[in-house]
C-alpha positions as CSV (number, residue, x, y, z in Angstrom):
1,M,-20.9,-14.3,28.5
2,P,-22.9,-11.7,26.5
3,F,-23.6,-14.0,23.6
4,D,-24.6,-17.1,25.5
5,S,-28.0,-18.5,24.6
6,S,-30.6,-18.7,27.4
7,T,-32.6,-21.5,25.6
8,P,-33.1,-24.8,27.5
9,A,-30.8,-27.8,27.0
10,P,-31.4,-29.4,23.6
11,S,-32.7,-32.9,23.0
12,G,-33.7,-35.1,20.0
13,R,-34.5,-33.2,16.8
14,D,-33.5,-29.9,18.4
15,L,-30.0,-31.3,18.9
16,A,-29.8,-32.2,15.2
17,N,-31.0,-28.7,14.3
18,R,-28.4,-27.1,16.5
19,R,-25.6,-29.3,15.0
20,A,-26.7,-28.3,11.5
21,L,-26.9,-24.6,12.4
22,G,-23.6,-24.7,14.2
23,T,-21.8,-26.4,11.3
24,W,-23.2,-23.8,8.9
25,L,-22.0,-21.0,11.2
26,L,-18.6,-22.5,11.5
27,I,-18.4,-22.4,7.7
28,M,-19.5,-18.8,7.7
29,A,-16.8,-18.0,10.2
30,G,-14.3,-19.5,7.8
31,L,-15.6,-17.4,5.0
32,I,-15.3,-14.3,7.1
33,W,-11.7,-15.3,8.0
34,V,-10.9,-15.4,4.2
35,M,-12.6,-12.0,3.8
36,V,-10.4,-10.5,6.4
37,A,-7.2,-11.9,4.8
38,L,-8.4,-10.6,1.4
39,G,-8.9,-7.2,3.0
40,G,-5.4,-7.2,4.2
41,A,-4.1,-8.0,0.8
42,T,-6.1,-5.2,-0.9
43,R,-4.8,-2.8,1.7
44,L,-1.1,-3.8,1.4
45,T,-1.2,-3.6,-2.4
46,G,-3.1,-0.3,-2.5
47,S,-5.9,-2.0,-4.5
48,G,-8.8,-0.8,-2.4
49,L,-9.1,2.5,-4.2
50,S,-9.1,1.1,-7.7
51,I,-12.9,0.8,-7.8
52,M,-14.4,4.2,-7.4
53,E,-18.1,3.3,-7.6
54,W,-20.3,1.5,-5.1
55,A,-22.7,-0.6,-7.0
56,P,-23.9,-3.4,-4.8
57,L,-25.8,-5.2,-7.6
58,S,-24.2,-4.2,-10.9
59,G,-20.8,-4.2,-9.4
60,A,-20.9,-8.0,-9.2
61,L,-20.0,-8.1,-12.9
62,P,-16.5,-7.1,-13.9
63,P,-15.9,-4.8,-16.9
64,L,-17.0,-6.6,-20.1
65,S,-15.6,-4.3,-22.7
66,Q,-12.5,-2.3,-23.4
67,A,-14.5,0.9,-23.3
68,E,-15.7,0.0,-19.7
69,W,-12.1,-0.7,-18.6
70,Q,-11.0,2.6,-20.0
71,R,-13.9,4.4,-18.2
72,L,-12.9,3.0,-14.9
73,Y,-9.2,3.6,-15.5
74,D,-9.9,7.2,-16.4
75,L,-11.9,7.6,-13.1
76,Y,-9.0,6.1,-11.1
77,R,-6.6,8.6,-12.7
78,T,-8.4,11.5,-11.1
79,I,-7.5,10.6,-7.5
80,P,-4.2,11.4,-5.7
81,Q,-3.2,7.7,-5.3
82,Y,-2.8,7.4,-9.1
83,Q,-1.2,10.9,-9.5
84,L,1.3,10.5,-6.6
85,V,1.9,6.7,-6.3
86,N,0.9,4.9,-9.5
87,A,1.2,7.5,-12.2
88,G,2.0,6.0,-15.6
89,F,1.5,2.3,-14.6
90,G,-1.0,2.0,-17.5
91,I,-4.2,0.2,-17.9
92,E,-2.6,-3.2,-17.4
93,G,-1.2,-2.2,-14.0
94,F,-4.7,-0.8,-13.2
95,K,-6.3,-4.2,-14.0
96,Q,-4.0,-6.0,-11.5
97,I,-5.1,-3.9,-8.6
98,F,-8.7,-3.8,-9.9
99,W,-9.0,-7.6,-9.9
100,L,-7.9,-7.9,-6.2
101,E,-10.4,-5.3,-5.0
102,W,-13.1,-6.8,-7.2
103,S,-12.5,-10.2,-5.7
104,H,-12.7,-8.8,-2.2
105,R,-16.1,-7.2,-3.0
106,L,-17.3,-10.3,-4.8
107,W,-16.4,-12.4,-1.7
108,G,-18.4,-10.0,0.4
109,R,-21.4,-10.5,-1.9
110,M,-21.0,-14.3,-1.7
111,L,-20.8,-14.0,2.1
112,G,-24.2,-12.3,2.1
113,L,-25.8,-15.0,0.0
114,A,-24.1,-17.8,2.0
115,F,-25.7,-16.3,5.1
116,A,-29.1,-15.1,3.8
117,L,-30.1,-18.2,1.8
118,P,-29.4,-20.9,4.4
119,L,-30.9,-18.6,7.1
120,A,-34.2,-18.4,5.1
121,W,-34.1,-22.2,4.6
122,F,-33.6,-23.0,8.3
123,W,-36.3,-20.4,9.2
124,L,-38.9,-21.7,6.8
125,R,-38.4,-25.2,8.0
126,G,-38.7,-24.2,11.6
127,R,-35.2,-25.4,12.4
128,I,-34.0,-22.4,14.3
129,P,-34.0,-22.8,18.1
130,Q,-36.2,-20.5,20.1
131,G,-34.6,-17.2,20.9
132,L,-31.8,-17.5,18.3
133,G,-33.6,-16.1,15.3
134,P,-33.3,-12.4,16.2
135,R,-29.5,-12.8,16.7
136,L,-29.1,-14.4,13.3
137,V,-31.2,-11.6,11.6
138,L,-29.1,-9.0,13.4
139,L,-25.9,-10.7,12.1
140,L,-27.3,-10.5,8.6
141,L,-28.1,-6.8,8.9
142,L,-24.7,-6.1,10.4
143,G,-23.1,-8.0,7.5
144,G,-25.0,-5.8,5.1
145,A,-23.9,-2.7,7.1
146,Q,-20.3,-3.8,6.8
147,G,-20.5,-3.3,3.1
148,G,-21.6,0.3,3.7
149,V,-18.8,0.8,6.2
150,G,-16.4,-0.6,3.7
151,W,-17.5,2.0,1.1
152,F,-17.4,4.7,3.7
153,M,-13.8,3.7,4.3
154,V,-12.8,3.5,0.6
155,A,-14.4,6.9,-0.1
156,S,-12.1,8.6,2.3
157,G,-9.2,7.7,0.0
158,F,-10.6,9.9,-2.7
159,D,-10.0,13.1,-0.8
160,A,-7.6,15.6,-2.3
161,D,-4.9,15.2,0.3
162,R,-4.9,11.4,0.6
163,T,-3.3,8.4,-1.2
164,A,-4.8,5.9,1.2
165,V,-8.0,5.5,3.3
166,S,-8.6,7.1,6.7
167,P,-7.0,5.1,9.5
168,Y,-10.1,5.7,11.7
169,R,-12.4,4.3,9.0
170,L,-10.1,1.4,8.4
171,V,-10.2,0.5,12.1
172,A,-14.0,0.8,12.1
173,H,-14.2,-1.5,9.1
174,L,-11.8,-4.0,10.6
175,G,-13.4,-3.8,14.0
176,L,-16.8,-4.6,12.7
177,A,-15.5,-7.5,10.7
178,L,-13.9,-9.0,13.8
179,L,-17.0,-8.4,15.8
180,L,-19.1,-10.2,13.2
181,Y,-16.6,-13.0,13.1
182,G,-16.5,-13.3,16.9
183,V,-20.2,-13.4,17.3
184,V,-20.7,-16.0,14.5
185,L,-17.9,-18.2,16.0
186,W,-19.3,-17.9,19.5
187,T,-22.8,-18.7,18.4
188,A,-21.5,-21.8,16.5
189,L,-19.6,-23.0,19.5
190,S,-22.7,-22.5,21.7
191,L,-24.8,-24.6,19.3
192,L,-22.2,-27.4,19.0
193,R,-21.2,-27.4,22.6
194,P,-24.2,-26.1,24.5
195,A,-23.2,-27.6,27.9
196,R,-21.3,-25.3,30.2
197,S,-18.8,-27.9,31.1
198,G,-15.8,-25.7,32.2
199,P,-14.2,-26.3,35.5
200,R,-15.5,-24.4,38.5
201,Q,-11.9,-23.9,39.7
202,P,-9.5,-22.3,39.3
203,A,-11.4,-19.1,38.9
204,G,-8.1,-17.2,38.6
205,L,-7.5,-19.0,35.3
206,R,-10.8,-17.8,34.0
207,R,-10.0,-14.2,35.0
208,L,-6.6,-14.5,33.2
209,A,-8.3,-15.8,30.1
210,H,-10.7,-12.8,30.1
211,L,-7.7,-10.4,30.6
212,T,-5.9,-12.1,27.7
213,A,-9.1,-11.7,25.5
214,A,-9.2,-8.0,26.3
215,L,-5.5,-7.6,25.4
216,V,-6.1,-9.5,22.1
217,V,-8.9,-7.1,21.1
218,L,-6.8,-4.0,22.0
219,T,-3.8,-5.4,20.1
220,L,-5.9,-6.1,17.0
221,L,-7.3,-2.6,17.0
222,A,-3.9,-1.1,17.6
223,G,-2.7,-3.2,14.6
224,G,-5.4,-1.5,12.6
225,F,-3.9,1.9,13.3
226,V,-0.4,0.6,12.4
227,A,-1.9,-0.6,9.1
228,G,-3.8,2.7,8.5
229,L,-0.7,4.8,9.1
230,K,1.7,2.4,7.4
231,A,3.6,2.6,10.6
232,G,5.3,-0.8,9.8
233,L,7.4,0.9,7.2
234,T,9.4,2.7,9.8
235,Y,11.4,1.7,12.9
236,N,12.3,-1.6,11.3
237,T,14.4,-2.9,14.1
238,F,13.5,-5.1,17.1
239,P,13.3,-5.1,20.1
240,L,14.6,-1.5,20.1
241,M,13.1,1.2,17.9
242,D,16.1,2.6,16.1
243,G,18.2,2.1,19.3
244,E,15.6,3.3,21.8
245,W,13.1,1.4,23.9
246,V,10.6,4.3,23.6
247,P,11.0,6.3,20.4
248,P,11.8,10.0,21.0
249,G,8.8,11.3,19.1
250,Y,6.3,9.3,21.1
251,A,4.4,12.3,22.6
252,E,5.0,14.9,19.9
253,L,1.3,15.5,19.1
254,S,-1.1,17.6,21.2
255,P,-3.5,16.7,22.8
256,F,-1.6,13.7,24.1
257,L,-4.3,11.2,23.3
258,H,-4.0,12.1,19.6
259,N,-0.6,10.2,19.6
260,F,-2.4,6.9,20.1
261,T,-4.1,7.1,16.7
262,A,-2.1,9.6,14.6
263,N,1.6,9.4,15.6
264,I,3.5,6.7,13.8
265,A,6.1,6.3,16.6
266,A,3.5,6.0,19.3
267,V,1.2,3.8,17.3
268,Q,3.9,1.3,16.5
269,F,5.3,1.3,20.1
270,N,1.8,0.7,21.5
271,H,1.2,-2.2,19.2
272,R,4.5,-3.7,20.2
273,L,3.8,-3.2,23.9
274,L,0.2,-4.6,23.7
275,A,1.4,-7.6,21.6
276,T,4.1,-8.4,24.2
277,L,1.6,-8.2,27.1
278,T,-0.8,-10.4,25.1
279,G,1.9,-12.9,24.5
280,L,2.9,-13.1,28.2
281,A,-0.7,-13.4,29.3
282,A,-1.5,-16.1,26.7
283,L,1.6,-18.1,27.5
284,A,0.8,-17.8,31.2
285,A,-2.8,-19.0,30.6
286,A,-1.5,-21.9,28.5
287,A,1.0,-23.0,31.2
288,W,-1.7,-22.7,33.9
289,G,-4.2,-24.7,31.9
290,W,-1.6,-27.4,31.2
291,R,-0.9,-27.8,34.9
292,A,-4.4,-27.3,36.3
293,L,-6.8,-28.9,33.8
294,A,-7.4,-32.4,32.7
295,P,-7.0,-33.2,29.0
296,G,-10.0,-32.0,27.1
297,F,-11.4,-29.1,25.1
298,A,-10.6,-26.4,27.6
299,R,-7.0,-27.4,28.1
300,G,-6.6,-27.8,24.3
301,A,-8.1,-24.4,23.6
302,L,-5.6,-22.7,26.1
303,L,-2.7,-24.5,24.5
304,A,-3.9,-23.4,21.1
305,L,-4.1,-19.9,22.4
306,G,-0.5,-19.9,23.5
307,G,0.7,-21.4,20.3
308,T,-1.2,-19.1,18.0
309,V,-0.1,-16.0,19.9
310,A,3.5,-17.1,19.8
311,L,3.2,-17.7,16.0
312,Q,1.6,-14.3,15.5
313,Y,4.3,-12.6,17.6
314,A,7.0,-14.2,15.5
315,L,5.2,-13.2,12.3
316,G,4.8,-9.6,13.5
317,V,8.5,-9.3,14.2
318,A,9.4,-10.8,10.8
319,T,7.0,-8.5,9.0
320,L,8.6,-5.5,10.7
321,L,12.2,-6.5,10.0
322,L,11.4,-7.3,6.4
323,V,9.6,-4.0,5.9
324,V,6.1,-5.5,5.4
325,P,6.2,-7.7,2.3
326,V,2.7,-8.1,1.0
327,W,2.6,-11.9,1.5
328,L,3.9,-11.7,5.1
329,G,1.6,-8.8,6.0
330,T,-1.4,-10.6,4.7
331,L,-0.4,-13.8,6.6
332,H,0.1,-11.7,9.8
333,Q,-3.5,-10.3,9.4
334,A,-4.9,-13.8,8.7
335,V,-3.2,-15.3,11.8
336,A,-4.6,-12.4,13.9
337,V,-8.0,-13.9,13.3
338,G,-6.6,-17.3,14.4
339,V,-5.6,-15.7,17.7
340,L,-9.1,-14.2,18.1
341,S,-10.5,-17.7,17.4
342,A,-8.3,-19.4,20.0
343,V,-9.1,-16.9,22.8
344,L,-12.9,-17.1,22.1
345,A,-12.7,-21.0,22.1
346,A,-10.8,-20.8,25.4
347,L,-13.4,-18.4,27.0
348,H,-16.2,-20.6,25.8
349,A,-14.6,-23.8,27.1
350,L,-13.9,-22.2,30.5
351,R,-17.5,-21.2,31.2
352,P,-18.4,-22.7,34.6
353,P,-21.5,-24.9,35.0
354,R,-24.6,-23.0,35.9
355,P,-25.5,-23.2,39.6
């Protein structure tokens, strides 16, 4: 796999260092998971545009005076989201959406410190295994870049013709968050379970797991476009889309590929289709693993994959039928990270021994 370490098998003190680093990275993965869920909540409540300034340092403090609250509220009243969606909800209504976005940004700052400070400590004490340091530094830099990508996304919502952020920038922000999460989790697993102890056979099961992983990633990104276009607020029937398997407006945009990212009917249909294919592949992998593998981590990971995908599919249908309540939409986004976790654990567990 692309994120496997090429360092020699650990022993003695090196093994203890790897366990400490792996545990820290698992905690970091959990913090990123919470960050993704918070991001979903800010999007669903329309809170993301409430803070119109990017102040990486001073922004860690909330408004400390009524005059500062009024200044920020007056700024917010200049953008289309206030004028077309939230006009007249008053400064108290503004405070409600402000606190959620502020919490999201504060969590991001805390993530940076929770990564940078232990990394420096491990580095200064010489406890980072050979070859792993550059990857950890790159993860730190990408985490910082994620803050910039987040602001790039938020700034798109201030345009004169928008009441929400650009779907393309939202997917870029979500995609980078999931990439960071995936690499952090994979690195943690490699530190805690360095041996490639997966079965040599059946190779077909390993290929099915890789196919399922590809479908999971595509489904997650397609879900980002559903969120960005608010496509879940239409076609609130299942399994048909207002009485049709394929909605009549599926290909109404030109060029055709534009439908995949800008056409509500096509975006929702594609997400449904990819989710269904992912569910079938995951359940098939889980059943195969149950039959072909002995009890252990690999078998458990495949069963967890099947279970989390089934749960996520049910949550997706419920979210659609109930027209995306905030709590359920947030839960749906959070469990999506659980699906990614399960498929990564399955891929890691199925790595065959080196020749």
